[in-house]
N, C-alpha and C positions, 0 to 999 in steps of 0.2 A: 489736805486742803479740803475745805468745805465751802460749797456755794449755798448761801442763804439769802435769797433775794428779799429786798425790803417788802414788808407787808405779808410775807409768807409765815405760816405758823411754825414751820420746821425747815431744816435744810432740804434742798432739792437734789443736790449731787455731792458725791464724796470722791476724792482721789487719794490714793496712797502712792508714795513715790520712793524710789530707791536712788534718786539723784543725789549727788554730793551736797553736803550741808551749805556750801558756799554759793549754790545757785540762788539767785535772787527771786523774790516773790513774783515779779512781773514775768520773768523768764519761765518760772514754773507754770504760771497761768497760760502763757503762750504755748508751751509744750503740751499741756493738758488739752487745750482747745485744738491744737494741731492734730492730735491723735483722733479726736472726734471727727474732724474734717476728712482725714484719711479713711476712716471707717465708713463715713457717709459716701465718699467718692467710690470706694470699693463696692459698697452695696448698690449704688446707682449703676456702676459698670456691669456688675453681675446681672442686673435686670436688663440693661440695654443690649449687651452682647450675648447674654445667656450663659455666663460662666458657671452658674449654679448647676448646670447639667453635667459638668465635667468632674464633680466631686466623686472620688473613688474610682476614677478612670485611670488606666495606665497612661503615663505622661506622653508617650508617643501617639496614642489614640487621641488623647485630648488635644495635642498640638495639631493633628490632622483635622480634627473637627473644628477647632478654632480657626485654622487657616481657611477652611471651606466657608465658615460663617463670615469671616472678614471679607473674603472674595465676594460673597453674596451681597455684602453691603457696598461694594464698589470701590474698596480701598486697594490701590495697586502698589503701595509701599514706596512711592516716589515722593 
């Protein structure tokens, strides 16, 4: 799938898909855009909560640090 906005000299985005051939174009567009929203939300979450600091950390240590950070934000889990 290629996104080529009107007035642009060349396409601005490209997507490759391994979805079945019977997936309609509208659904293909929705799925492509959904992935972008998920990636954007993940990026925002990393910035807000500081998840980027946990890369390469042992999962137990990362969970403890994340719990401490969430506690610091005042979230009590209820």
